[in-house]
Short mmCIF file of the C-alpha atoms (twelve columns), coordinates in Angstrom:
data_MODEL
# 
_entry.id   MODEL 
# 
loop_
_atom_site.group_PDB 
_atom_site.id 
_atom_site.type_symbol 
_atom_site.label_atom_id 
_atom_site.label_alt_id 
_atom_site.label_comp_id 
_atom_site.label_asym_id 
_atom_site.label_seq_id 
_atom_site.Cartn_x 
_atom_site.Cartn_y 
_atom_site.Cartn_z 
_atom_site.pdbx_PDB_model_num 
ATOM 1   C CA . MET A 1   -0.250  -0.260 0.043   1 
ATOM 2   C CA . ALA A 2   1.457   3.168  -0.548  1 
ATOM 3   C CA . VAL A 3   2.213   5.895  1.562   1 
ATOM 4   C CA . LYS A 4   -0.326  8.504  2.024   1 
ATOM 5   C CA . VAL A 5   1.158   12.193 2.272   1 
ATOM 6   C CA . LEU A 6   -0.525  15.347 3.015   1 
ATOM 7   C CA . VAL A 7   1.499   18.413 1.408   1 
ATOM 8   C CA . VAL A 8   1.043   21.802 3.404   1 
ATOM 9   C CA . ASP A 9   2.547   25.317 1.925   1 
ATOM 10  C CA . ASP A 10  1.027   28.367 0.931   1 
ATOM 11  C CA . SER A 11  2.999   28.604 -2.330  1 
ATOM 12  C CA . SER A 12  0.832   26.788 -4.952  1 
ATOM 13  C CA . PHE A 13  4.658   26.760 -6.778  1 
ATOM 14  C CA . PHE A 14  5.998   24.564 -4.029  1 
ATOM 15  C CA . ARG A 15  3.206   22.737 -3.354  1 
ATOM 16  C CA . ARG A 16  2.783   21.457 -6.928  1 
ATOM 17  C CA . ARG A 17  6.993   20.754 -6.829  1 
ATOM 18  C CA . VAL A 18  6.544   18.731 -4.139  1 
ATOM 19  C CA . SER A 19  3.441   17.020 -4.775  1 
ATOM 20  C CA . GLU A 20  5.094   16.029 -8.483  1 
ATOM 21  C CA . ILE A 21  8.729   14.746 -6.668  1 
ATOM 22  C CA . LEU A 22  6.365   12.572 -4.064  1 
ATOM 23  C CA . SER A 23  3.871   10.988 -6.638  1 
ATOM 24  C CA . ALA A 24  6.326   10.043 -9.183  1 
ATOM 25  C CA . ASP A 25  7.694   7.602  -6.747  1 
ATOM 26  C CA . PRO A 26  4.836   4.411  -6.764  1 
ATOM 27  C CA . ARG A 27  5.849   3.677  -3.094  1 
ATOM 28  C CA . LEU A 28  3.771   7.585  -2.534  1 
ATOM 29  C CA . GLU A 29  0.325   9.018  -2.707  1 
ATOM 30  C CA . VAL A 30  -0.396  12.430 -2.215  1 
ATOM 31  C CA . ILE A 31  -3.787  12.589 -1.351  1 
ATOM 32  C CA . GLY A 32  -4.232  16.276 -0.380  1 
ATOM 33  C CA . ASN A 33  -3.181  19.698 -0.450  1 
ATOM 34  C CA . ALA A 34  -3.261  22.735 2.430   1 
ATOM 35  C CA . VAL A 35  -2.418  26.248 1.944   1 
ATOM 36  C CA . ASN A 36  -2.164  27.070 6.034   1 
ATOM 37  C CA . GLY A 37  -1.364  25.080 9.116   1 
ATOM 38  C CA . LYS A 38  -5.709  25.293 10.234  1 
ATOM 39  C CA . GLU A 39  -6.580  23.839 7.137   1 
ATOM 40  C CA . ALA A 40  -3.449  21.365 7.491   1 
ATOM 41  C CA . VAL A 41  -4.728  20.323 11.279  1 
ATOM 42  C CA . ALA A 42  -8.476  19.771 9.974   1 
ATOM 43  C CA . MET A 43  -7.455  17.593 6.972   1 
ATOM 44  C CA . ALA A 44  -4.810  15.648 9.224   1 
ATOM 45  C CA . GLN A 45  -7.937  14.447 11.029  1 
ATOM 46  C CA . GLN A 46  -9.931  13.931 7.821   1 
ATOM 47  C CA . LEU A 47  -7.600  12.297 5.673   1 
ATOM 48  C CA . GLN A 48  -5.566  10.382 8.301   1 
ATOM 49  C CA . PRO A 49  -2.220  10.421 6.284   1 
ATOM 50  C CA . ASP A 50  0.934   8.762  6.908   1 
ATOM 51  C CA . VAL A 51  2.926   11.694 6.380   1 
ATOM 52  C CA . ILE A 52  2.645   15.545 6.549   1 
ATOM 53  C CA . THR A 53  5.163   17.585 4.457   1 
ATOM 54  C CA . MET A 54  5.035   21.368 6.153   1 
ATOM 55  C CA . ASP A 55  5.817   25.230 5.687   1 
ATOM 56  C CA . VAL A 56  7.104   26.725 8.468   1 
ATOM 57  C CA . GLU A 57  5.724   30.640 7.986   1 
ATOM 58  C CA . MET A 58  2.341   30.279 6.267   1 
ATOM 59  C CA . PRO A 59  -0.965  32.541 6.783   1 
ATOM 60  C CA . VAL A 60  -3.858  31.793 9.504   1 
ATOM 61  C CA . MET A 61  -1.739  29.261 10.989  1 
ATOM 62  C CA . ASP A 62  2.250   28.916 11.127  1 
ATOM 63  C CA . GLY A 63  3.575   25.709 10.539  1 
ATOM 64  C CA . ILE A 64  4.911   25.369 14.290  1 
ATOM 65  C CA . THR A 65  1.512   25.974 15.850  1 
ATOM 66  C CA . ALA A 66  -0.140  23.091 13.423  1 
ATOM 67  C CA . VAL A 67  2.519   20.540 14.304  1 
ATOM 68  C CA . ARG A 68  1.618   21.176 18.093  1 
ATOM 69  C CA . GLU A 69  -1.839  20.705 17.669  1 
ATOM 70  C CA . ILE A 70  -1.432  17.710 14.953  1 
ATOM 71  C CA . MET A 71  0.903   15.870 17.864  1 
ATOM 72  C CA . GLN A 72  -1.945  16.839 20.597  1 
ATOM 73  C CA . SER A 73  -4.889  15.461 18.370  1 
ATOM 74  C CA . ASN A 74  -3.932  13.237 15.787  1 
ATOM 75  C CA . PRO A 75  0.164   12.128 16.360  1 
ATOM 76  C CA . THR A 76  1.564   11.957 12.191  1 
ATOM 77  C CA . PRO A 77  4.965   12.045 11.181  1 
ATOM 78  C CA . ILE A 78  5.913   15.467 9.997   1 
ATOM 79  C CA . LEU A 79  8.698   16.685 7.606   1 
ATOM 80  C CA . MET A 80  9.154   20.393 7.560   1 
ATOM 81  C CA . PHE A 81  10.948  22.693 4.957   1 
ATOM 82  C CA . SER A 82  12.790  25.690 5.931   1 
ATOM 83  C CA . SER A 83  14.782  28.357 4.861   1 
ATOM 84  C CA . LEU A 84  18.541  27.817 5.399   1 
ATOM 85  C CA . THR A 85  19.094  31.280 7.621   1 
ATOM 86  C CA . HIS A 86  19.749  31.833 11.208  1 
ATOM 87  C CA . ASP A 87  15.969  32.932 11.605  1 
ATOM 88  C CA . GLY A 88  14.704  29.554 9.821   1 
ATOM 89  C CA . ALA A 89  17.177  27.228 11.941  1 
ATOM 90  C CA . ARG A 90  15.850  28.572 14.983  1 
ATOM 91  C CA . ALA A 91  12.010  28.146 13.490  1 
ATOM 92  C CA . THR A 92  12.714  24.877 12.658  1 
ATOM 93  C CA . LEU A 93  14.257  23.516 15.425  1 
ATOM 94  C CA . ASP A 94  10.939  25.214 17.374  1 
ATOM 95  C CA . ALA A 95  8.884   22.735 15.297  1 
ATOM 96  C CA . LEU A 96  11.233  19.859 16.165  1 
ATOM 97  C CA . ASP A 97  10.263  20.609 19.841  1 
ATOM 98  C CA . ALA A 98  6.976   20.839 18.689  1 
ATOM 99  C CA . GLY A 99  7.019   17.132 17.585  1 
ATOM 100 C CA . ALA A 100 8.262   17.823 13.930  1 
ATOM 101 C CA . LEU A 101 10.512  14.472 13.004  1 
ATOM 102 C CA . ASP A 102 12.765  16.049 10.312  1 
ATOM 103 C CA . PHE A 103 13.382  18.946 8.381   1 
ATOM 104 C CA . LEU A 104 14.690  19.647 4.991   1 
ATOM 105 C CA . PRO A 105 16.042  22.651 3.166   1 
ATOM 106 C CA . LYS A 106 13.003  24.288 1.091   1 
ATOM 107 C CA . LYS A 107 15.575  25.071 -1.349  1 
ATOM 108 C CA . PHE A 108 16.166  21.904 -3.079  1 
ATOM 109 C CA . GLU A 109 19.764  22.648 -4.559  1 
ATOM 110 C CA . ASP A 110 20.582  23.166 -0.859  1 
ATOM 111 C CA . ILE A 111 19.475  19.343 0.104   1 
ATOM 112 C CA . ALA A 112 21.680  17.592 -2.813  1 
ATOM 113 C CA . ARG A 113 24.279  18.199 -5.100  1 
ATOM 114 C CA . ASN A 114 22.009  17.746 -8.657  1 
ATOM 115 C CA . ARG A 115 18.154  17.688 -9.030  1 
ATOM 116 C CA . GLU A 116 18.387  13.894 -9.343  1 
ATOM 117 C CA . GLU A 117 20.159  13.246 -5.873  1 
ATOM 118 C CA . ALA A 118 17.644  16.085 -4.310  1 
ATOM 119 C CA . VAL A 119 14.327  14.298 -5.567  1 
ATOM 120 C CA . SER A 120 15.716  11.032 -4.609  1 
ATOM 121 C CA . LEU A 121 16.510  12.337 -0.924  1 
ATOM 122 C CA . LEU A 122 12.636  14.018 -0.134  1 
ATOM 123 C CA . GLN A 123 11.230  10.315 -1.491  1 
ATOM 124 C CA . LYS A 124 12.979  8.091  0.718   1 
ATOM 125 C CA . ARG A 125 13.111  10.925 3.291   1 
ATOM 126 C CA . VAL A 126 8.850   10.386 3.167   1 
ATOM 127 C CA . SER A 127 9.328   6.538  3.108   1 
ATOM 128 C CA . GLU A 128 11.627  6.315  6.270   1 
ATOM 129 C CA . LEU A 129 9.129   8.819  8.389   1 
ATOM 130 C CA . ALA A 130 6.313   6.748  7.073   1 
ATOM 131 C CA . ARG A 131 7.417   3.624  9.128   1 
ATOM 132 C CA . LYS A 132 7.327   5.686  11.928  1 
ATOM 133 C CA . ARG A 133 3.591   6.328  12.319  1 
ATOM 134 C CA . ILE A 134 2.712   2.907  14.442  1 
ATOM 135 C CA . PHE A 135 5.341   3.759  16.946  1 
ATOM 136 C CA . MET A 136 3.781   7.586  17.325  1 
ATOM 137 C CA . ARG A 137 -0.148  6.060  17.640  1 
ATOM 138 C CA . ARG A 138 0.994   4.041  20.222  1 
ATOM 139 C CA . ASN A 139 -1.092  5.048  23.600  1 
ATOM 140 C CA . ILE A 140 -2.827  7.615  21.794  1 
ATOM 141 C CA . ARG A 141 -6.700  7.835  23.066  1 
ATOM 142 C CA . PRO A 142 -8.778  7.279  19.913  1 
ATOM 143 C CA . ALA A 143 -9.458  10.195 17.408  1 
ATOM 144 C CA . ALA A 144 -12.086 12.363 17.889  1 
ATOM 145 C CA . ALA A 145 -14.994 12.613 15.632  1 
ATOM 146 C CA . PRO A 146 -14.051 14.640 12.183  1 
ATOM 147 C CA . VAL A 147 -14.291 18.252 12.468  1 
ATOM 148 C CA . SER A 148 -17.491 19.742 12.043  1 
ATOM 149 C CA . SER A 149 -16.908 23.427 12.508  1 
ATOM 150 C CA . GLY A 150 -17.803 25.815 9.881   1 
ATOM 151 C CA . SER A 151 -14.469 27.460 9.268   1 
ATOM 152 C CA . ALA A 152 -12.794 24.379 9.408   1 
ATOM 153 C CA . SER A 153 -15.056 22.146 6.870   1 
ATOM 154 C CA . GLU A 154 -14.892 25.167 4.575   1 
ATOM 155 C CA . ALA A 155 -10.996 25.021 4.881   1 
ATOM 156 C CA . LEU A 156 -10.973 21.469 4.409   1 
ATOM 157 C CA . ARG A 157 -13.797 21.732 1.063   1 
ATOM 158 C CA . ALA A 158 -11.228 24.456 -0.497  1 
ATOM 159 C CA . ALA A 159 -8.219  22.698 -0.166  1 
ATOM 160 C CA . ASN A 160 -9.570  19.331 -1.766  1 
ATOM 161 C CA . GLN A 161 -11.115 21.305 -4.447  1 
ATOM 162 C CA . ARG A 162 -7.186  23.008 -4.939  1 
ATOM 163 C CA . ALA A 163 -5.701  19.071 -4.798  1 
ATOM 164 C CA . GLN A 164 -4.973  17.759 -8.191  1 
ATOM 165 C CA . ALA A 165 -7.362  15.818 -10.024 1 
ATOM 166 C CA . SER A 166 -4.806  12.779 -9.646  1 
ATOM 167 C CA . THR A 167 -5.472  13.238 -6.134  1 
ATOM 168 C CA . ALA A 168 -8.965  13.441 -5.758  1 
ATOM 169 C CA . ALA A 169 -10.526 10.129 -5.778  1 
ATOM 170 C CA . PRO A 170 -7.746  8.792  -3.037  1 
ATOM 171 C CA . ALA A 171 -8.300  11.774 -0.998  1 
ATOM 172 C CA . ALA A 172 -12.444 11.132 -1.244  1 
ATOM 173 C CA . SER A 173 -11.147 7.121  -0.348  1 
ATOM 174 C CA . ALA A 174 -9.139  8.117  2.366   1 
ATOM 175 C CA . MET A 175 -11.932 10.253 4.128   1 
ATOM 176 C CA . ARG A 176 -14.265 7.761  4.077   1 
ATOM 177 C CA . GLN A 177 -11.898 4.523  5.231   1 
ATOM 178 C CA . PRO A 178 -11.635 4.802  9.507   1 
ATOM 179 C CA . ALA A 179 -8.069  5.380  10.766  1 
ATOM 180 C CA . ARG A 180 -5.919  2.125  10.797  1 
ATOM 181 C CA . PRO A 181 -5.964  0.681  14.209  1 
ATOM 182 C CA . ALA A 182 -2.691  0.800  16.076  1 
ATOM 183 C CA . ALA A 183 -0.892  -2.112 17.121  1 
ATOM 184 C CA . ALA A 184 -1.070  -2.752 21.059  1 
ATOM 185 C CA . PRO A 185 1.627   -1.882 22.978  1 
ATOM 186 C CA . THR A 186 2.923   -4.072 25.911  1 
ATOM 187 C CA . PRO A 187 2.022   -2.809 28.884  1 
ATOM 188 C CA . ALA A 188 4.954   -1.012 30.937  1 
ATOM 189 C CA . ALA A 189 3.823   -2.992 33.822  1 
ATOM 190 C CA . ALA A 190 4.380   -6.258 31.895  1 
ATOM 191 C CA . ARG A 191 7.860   -4.966 30.522  1 
ATOM 192 C CA . PRO A 192 11.005  -6.002 33.027  1 
ATOM 193 C CA . ALA A 193 12.523  -2.770 33.965  1 
ATOM 194 C CA . LEU A 194 16.158  -2.340 33.034  1 
ATOM 195 C CA . ARG A 195 18.479  -2.074 35.689  1 
ATOM 196 C CA . PHE A 196 21.953  -0.901 34.475  1 
ATOM 197 C CA . LYS A 197 25.301  -1.799 36.211  1 
ATOM 198 C CA . ALA A 198 28.305  -0.016 35.404  1 
ATOM 199 C CA . THR A 199 30.900  -1.811 33.503  1 
ATOM 200 C CA . GLY A 200 34.121  -0.861 35.599  1 
ATOM 201 C CA . LYS A 201 35.764  0.746  32.328  1 
ATOM 202 C CA . LYS A 202 37.800  3.887  32.542  1 
ATOM 203 C CA . TYR A 203 36.772  6.961  29.869  1 
ATOM 204 C CA . GLN A 204 38.072  10.067 28.994  1 
ATOM 205 C CA . LEU A 205 35.587  11.229 25.839  1 
ATOM 206 C CA . VAL A 206 32.060  11.159 24.941  1 
ATOM 207 C CA . ALA A 207 31.423  10.573 21.456  1 
ATOM 208 C CA . ILE A 208 27.891  10.872 20.249  1 
ATOM 209 C CA . GLY A 209 27.002  10.549 16.467  1 
ATOM 210 C CA . THR A 210 23.195  11.029 14.652  1 
ATOM 211 C CA . SER A 211 21.178  12.191 11.816  1 
ATOM 212 C CA . THR A 212 17.471  11.863 11.394  1 
ATOM 213 C CA . GLY A 213 15.919  12.851 14.592  1 
ATOM 214 C CA . GLY A 214 19.129  13.498 16.503  1 
ATOM 215 C CA . PRO A 215 18.317  17.299 17.431  1 
ATOM 216 C CA . VAL A 216 15.454  15.955 19.399  1 
ATOM 217 C CA . ALA A 217 17.577  13.024 21.189  1 
ATOM 218 C CA . LEU A 218 20.653  15.138 21.672  1 
ATOM 219 C CA . GLN A 219 18.419  17.234 23.736  1 
ATOM 220 C CA . LYS A 220 16.736  14.587 26.000  1 
ATOM 221 C CA . ILE A 221 19.743  13.413 26.473  1 
ATOM 222 C CA . LEU A 222 21.909  16.228 27.077  1 
ATOM 223 C CA . THR A 223 19.854  18.143 29.326  1 
ATOM 224 C CA . LYS A 224 19.886  15.293 32.015  1 
ATOM 225 C CA . LEU A 225 23.510  15.365 32.411  1 
ATOM 226 C CA . PRO A 226 24.790  17.496 35.486  1 
ATOM 227 C CA . ALA A 227 27.068  20.441 35.540  1 
ATOM 228 C CA . ASN A 228 30.048  18.656 37.134  1 
ATOM 229 C CA . PHE A 229 30.184  15.563 34.143  1 
ATOM 230 C CA . PRO A 230 33.178  14.654 34.295  1 
ATOM 231 C CA . TYR A 231 34.282  13.993 30.678  1 
ATOM 232 C CA . PRO A 232 34.533  16.395 27.263  1 
ATOM 233 C CA . ILE A 233 31.526  15.474 24.897  1 
ATOM 234 C CA . VAL A 234 31.585  15.648 20.821  1 
ATOM 235 C CA . LEU A 235 28.674  15.355 19.255  1 
ATOM 236 C CA . ILE A 236 28.448  15.131 15.033  1 
ATOM 237 C CA . GLN A 237 24.639  15.743 13.992  1 
ATOM 238 C CA . HIS A 238 24.284  15.762 9.969   1 
ATOM 239 C CA . MET A 239 22.960  19.331 9.780   1 
ATOM 240 C CA . PRO A 240 23.084  22.303 7.535   1 
ATOM 241 C CA . ALA A 241 25.685  24.842 8.497   1 
ATOM 242 C CA . THR A 242 23.318  27.938 9.254   1 
ATOM 243 C CA . PHE A 243 22.045  25.247 12.103  1 
ATOM 244 C CA . THR A 244 24.664  24.235 13.987  1 
ATOM 245 C CA . ALA A 245 25.064  27.509 15.662  1 
ATOM 246 C CA . ALA A 246 21.249  27.835 16.476  1 
ATOM 247 C CA . PHE A 247 20.919  24.564 17.756  1 
ATOM 248 C CA . ALA A 248 24.251  24.724 19.995  1 
ATOM 249 C CA . ALA A 249 23.064  27.964 21.400  1 
ATOM 250 C CA . ARG A 250 19.737  26.308 22.442  1 
ATOM 251 C CA . LEU A 251 21.208  23.221 24.051  1 
ATOM 252 C CA . ASN A 252 23.416  25.242 25.959  1 
ATOM 253 C CA . ASN A 253 20.548  27.257 27.393  1 
ATOM 254 C CA . LEU A 254 18.603  24.566 27.986  1 
ATOM 255 C CA . CYS A 255 21.479  21.887 29.541  1 
ATOM 256 C CA . LYS A 256 23.890  22.147 32.838  1 
ATOM 257 C CA . ILE A 257 26.449  21.459 31.013  1 
ATOM 258 C CA . GLY A 258 27.964  23.795 28.647  1 
ATOM 259 C CA . VAL A 259 27.651  23.392 24.738  1 
ATOM 260 C CA . LYS A 260 29.175  25.051 21.986  1 
ATOM 261 C CA . GLU A 261 29.337  24.872 18.133  1 
ATOM 262 C CA . ALA A 262 33.180  23.552 17.910  1 
ATOM 263 C CA . GLU A 263 36.045  25.687 16.560  1 
ATOM 264 C CA . ASP A 264 39.286  24.782 14.973  1 
ATOM 265 C CA . GLY A 265 42.199  25.219 17.630  1 
ATOM 266 C CA . ASP A 266 39.164  24.052 21.060  1 
ATOM 267 C CA . THR A 267 40.780  22.715 23.722  1 
ATOM 268 C CA . LEU A 268 38.418  19.480 24.801  1 
ATOM 269 C CA . LYS A 269 37.152  19.993 28.520  1 
ATOM 270 C CA . PRO A 270 35.111  18.047 31.310  1 
ATOM 271 C CA . GLY A 271 31.556  19.201 31.231  1 
ATOM 272 C CA . MET A 272 31.737  20.663 27.561  1 
ATOM 273 C CA . ALA A 273 30.254  19.095 24.491  1 
ATOM 274 C CA . TYR A 274 31.186  20.618 21.017  1 
ATOM 275 C CA . LEU A 275 29.258  20.092 18.013  1 
ATOM 276 C CA . ALA A 276 30.783  19.516 14.833  1 
ATOM 277 C CA . PRO A 277 29.745  22.904 12.344  1 
ATOM 278 C CA . GLY A 278 27.585  22.001 9.487   1 
ATOM 279 C CA . GLY A 279 29.267  21.631 5.846   1 
ATOM 280 C CA . MET A 280 32.559  21.141 7.983   1 
ATOM 281 C CA . GLN A 281 34.620  17.804 9.681   1 
ATOM 282 C CA . MET A 282 35.465  17.718 12.755  1 
ATOM 283 C CA . MET A 283 38.619  15.612 14.203  1 
ATOM 284 C CA . VAL A 284 40.394  14.353 17.409  1 
ATOM 285 C CA . ASP A 285 43.992  15.697 17.782  1 
ATOM 286 C CA . GLY A 286 46.824  15.868 20.404  1 
ATOM 287 C CA . ARG A 287 47.027  13.583 23.008  1 
ATOM 288 C CA . PRO A 288 44.628  12.641 26.152  1 
ATOM 289 C CA . GLY A 289 44.773  15.512 28.707  1 
ATOM 290 C CA . ALA A 290 45.824  18.071 26.069  1 
ATOM 291 C CA . ALA A 291 43.602  17.100 22.939  1 
ATOM 292 C CA . ARG A 292 42.537  19.362 20.736  1 
ATOM 293 C CA . LEU A 293 39.657  19.903 17.881  1 
ATOM 294 C CA . ARG A 294 40.324  20.431 14.228  1 
ATOM 295 C CA . VAL A 295 37.617  21.745 12.467  1 
ATOM 296 C CA . ILE A 296 38.652  21.445 8.259   1 
ATOM 297 C CA . ASP A 297 36.899  21.902 5.506   1 
ATOM 298 C CA . GLY A 298 33.692  19.055 5.036   1 
ATOM 299 C CA . GLY A 299 35.448  18.076 1.316   1 
ATOM 300 C CA . GLU A 300 33.706  17.484 -2.039  1 
ATOM 301 C CA . ARG A 301 33.753  13.606 -2.161  1 
ATOM 302 C CA . MET A 302 32.434  13.479 1.571   1 
ATOM 303 C CA . ASN A 303 28.449  12.159 1.664   1 
ATOM 304 C CA . TYR A 304 28.249  13.898 4.981   1 
ATOM 305 C CA . LYS A 305 29.535  17.207 6.621   1 
ATOM 306 C CA . PRO A 306 30.039  16.385 8.919   1 
ATOM 307 C CA . CYS A 307 30.819  12.740 9.116   1 
ATOM 308 C CA . VAL A 308 30.310  10.734 12.307  1 
ATOM 309 C CA . ASP A 309 33.009  7.976  10.586  1 
ATOM 310 C CA . VAL A 310 36.136  10.864 10.770  1 
ATOM 311 C CA . THR A 311 34.828  12.267 13.720  1 
ATOM 312 C CA . PHE A 312 35.089  8.453  15.584  1 
ATOM 313 C CA . GLY A 313 38.118  7.394  13.730  1 
ATOM 314 C CA . SER A 314 40.193  10.411 14.916  1 
ATOM 315 C CA . ALA A 315 38.623  9.855  18.845  1 
ATOM 316 C CA . ALA A 316 40.215  6.360  18.250  1 
ATOM 317 C CA . LYS A 317 43.966  7.085  17.107  1 
ATOM 318 C CA . VAL A 318 43.889  9.565  20.095  1 
ATOM 319 C CA . TYR A 319 42.245  8.204  23.233  1 
ATOM 320 C CA . GLN A 320 42.417  4.285  22.257  1 
ATOM 321 C CA . ASP A 321 40.018  2.372  24.277  1 
ATOM 322 C CA . LYS A 322 38.815  5.386  26.678  1 
ATOM 323 C CA . VAL A 323 35.943  6.413  24.167  1 
ATOM 324 C CA . LEU A 324 32.284  6.154  25.316  1 
ATOM 325 C CA . SER A 325 30.655  6.372  22.067  1 
ATOM 326 C CA . MET A 326 26.599  5.961  21.074  1 
ATOM 327 C CA . VAL A 327 24.909  6.076  17.484  1 
ATOM 328 C CA . LEU A 328 22.124  7.475  17.641  1 
ATOM 329 C CA . THR A 329 18.566  7.871  15.197  1 
ATOM 330 C CA . GLY A 330 19.471  8.515  11.567  1 
ATOM 331 C CA . MET A 331 19.409  7.473  7.884   1 
ATOM 332 C CA . GLY A 332 22.098  5.685  6.145   1 
ATOM 333 C CA . ALA A 333 25.042  3.993  7.995   1 
ATOM 334 C CA . ASP A 334 27.624  7.038  8.644   1 
ATOM 335 C CA . GLY A 335 29.082  5.931  12.153  1 
ATOM 336 C CA . ARG A 336 29.942  2.139  11.553  1 
ATOM 337 C CA . GLU A 337 32.967  2.195  10.261  1 
ATOM 338 C CA . GLY A 338 34.446  4.791  12.812  1 
ATOM 339 C CA . ALA A 339 32.686  2.601  15.747  1 
ATOM 340 C CA . ARG A 340 34.422  -0.522 14.003  1 
ATOM 341 C CA . MET A 341 37.926  1.704  14.734  1 
ATOM 342 C CA . LEU A 342 36.768  2.267  18.006  1 
ATOM 343 C CA . LYS A 343 36.172  -1.265 19.100  1 
ATOM 344 C CA . SER A 344 39.265  -2.299 17.718  1 
ATOM 345 C CA . SER A 345 40.656  -0.168 19.725  1 
ATOM 346 C CA . GLY A 346 38.812  -1.437 22.932  1 
ATOM 347 C CA . SER A 347 36.473  1.675  23.081  1 
ATOM 348 C CA . THR A 348 32.815  1.152  23.952  1 
ATOM 349 C CA . ILE A 349 29.882  1.687  21.461  1 
ATOM 350 C CA . TRP A 350 26.161  1.674  22.185  1 
ATOM 351 C CA . ALA A 351 23.354  1.938  19.640  1 
ATOM 352 C CA . GLN A 352 19.933  3.702  20.020  1 
ATOM 353 C CA . ASP A 353 16.948  0.817  19.679  1 
ATOM 354 C CA . GLU A 354 14.772  0.225  16.966  1 
ATOM 355 C CA . ASP A 355 11.538  1.447  18.744  1 
ATOM 356 C CA . SER A 356 12.436  5.053  19.758  1 
ATOM 357 C CA . CYS A 357 14.495  5.901  17.152  1 
ATOM 358 C CA . VAL A 358 12.804  8.484  14.449  1 
ATOM 359 C CA . VAL A 359 14.882  6.259  11.577  1 
ATOM 360 C CA . TYR A 360 16.800  2.863  12.542  1 
ATOM 361 C CA . GLY A 361 19.562  3.214  9.787   1 
ATOM 362 C CA . MET A 362 22.840  4.231  11.639  1 
ATOM 363 C CA . PRO A 363 22.127  2.794  14.559  1 
ATOM 364 C CA . GLN A 364 20.902  -0.766 12.977  1 
ATOM 365 C CA . ALA A 365 24.634  -0.597 10.874  1 
ATOM 366 C CA . VAL A 366 26.233  -0.339 13.772  1 
ATOM 367 C CA . ALA A 367 24.387  -3.112 15.684  1 
ATOM 368 C CA . LYS A 368 23.717  -5.819 12.616  1 
ATOM 369 C CA . ALA A 369 27.934  -5.230 12.123  1 
ATOM 370 C CA . GLY A 370 28.174  -6.602 15.781  1 
ATOM 371 C CA . ILE A 371 29.998  -3.748 16.847  1 
ATOM 372 C CA . SER A 372 27.498  -1.945 19.915  1 
ATOM 373 C CA . THR A 373 27.550  -3.859 22.877  1 
ATOM 374 C CA . GLU A 374 24.452  -2.605 24.013  1 
ATOM 375 C CA . ASP A 375 20.769  -1.387 22.223  1 
ATOM 376 C CA . LEU A 376 19.108  1.037  24.507  1 
ATOM 377 C CA . PRO A 377 15.880  3.294  24.314  1 
ATOM 378 C CA . LEU A 378 16.392  7.240  24.080  1 
ATOM 379 C CA . ASP A 379 14.791  7.563  27.532  1 
ATOM 380 C CA . ARG A 380 17.467  5.155  28.995  1 
ATOM 381 C CA . ILE A 381 20.338  6.687  27.548  1 
ATOM 382 C CA . ALA A 382 21.595  9.261  29.981  1 
ATOM 383 C CA . GLU A 383 20.682  7.597  32.773  1 
ATOM 384 C CA . ARG A 384 22.981  4.482  31.457  1 
ATOM 385 C CA . ILE A 385 25.684  7.074  30.646  1 
ATOM 386 C CA . LEU A 386 25.353  8.654  34.339  1 
ATOM 387 C CA . VAL A 387 25.448  4.947  35.854  1 
ATOM 388 C CA . GLU A 388 28.226  4.320  33.161  1 
ATOM 389 C CA . VAL A 389 30.348  7.242  34.520  1 
ATOM 390 C CA . GLY A 390 29.794  6.542  38.136  1 
ATOM 391 C CA . LEU A 391 27.536  9.594  38.865  1 
ATOM 392 C CA . ALA A 392 24.482  7.550  39.279  1 
# 
């Protein structure tokens, strides 16, 4: 069955462009278009899409407010489109806080090196996010009755009239069908509680790599670490260059530890987290106790800038068996080879578990290769870190 997608944007050109790209993939089906957040909320409830693409800035109701309302009433994977500006970065991070799962630049030429690659990436992102819907629907009360207020109904009717003829029939069919029942989750009381024990290993550095879903995952982990955290932390998040400074500043305001966008020559200090700048590569250099960061050009041939493999590999050379590393949610397999180097040096590698990932790509690559020693749910990773380093 094709993935049902609702496209939301106040620009008719952009709605048409996104719809054409998604419809070109037989796995995807655009079932409706909305021109503002208010229409999006109504149509999300009526059409029950598997994924929603959402603009940030729109009239009547902005994308962030729409995300918040949709996540409260009808949790659905949402992909945000954002401008690559500082204000765009802040708004996108707000949307992720509200519940959106991922984002892409609104200018397709900023997504990839050529149009074909950008088209493929958008199609793949939507397909991957659709897999998360079943987990988002767990423990959610049954959907409320369809919205019947005059304004919402008028918005829905107007939006359906604007939808392309090729999507009208699927939209009508989708409105007639009830929402698919969610898989019954295992009751919390029936699941054995995880009780962590420290391995006794000694560390000098923590390294975390992530991509899709990473901003929210990193925030959940880092905000639980105390100000006296005993080691420096290096963070590699696949993110555009204009986003990393805003993201580091946000984390620094929320966390007890310090967080900054890494700069070339930074000395690694305990209780500080260093976020790799977008578009660049971050490497660890020097020796334990006096290590510094090298921030260099991302390189034309590199698929990821920053790249988890690059940072992990350099950390293995400097710290050998003294690195506690984690690979979190993300698409692809970046981090696997760097984690392999860390493991060969005697360091520890953990992976985020499938259920708590937005996209189980990077952690799966590490787990399937037999590199990770533990697969952990996101909401327990900070606790596991604190036990391992002797703070809990």
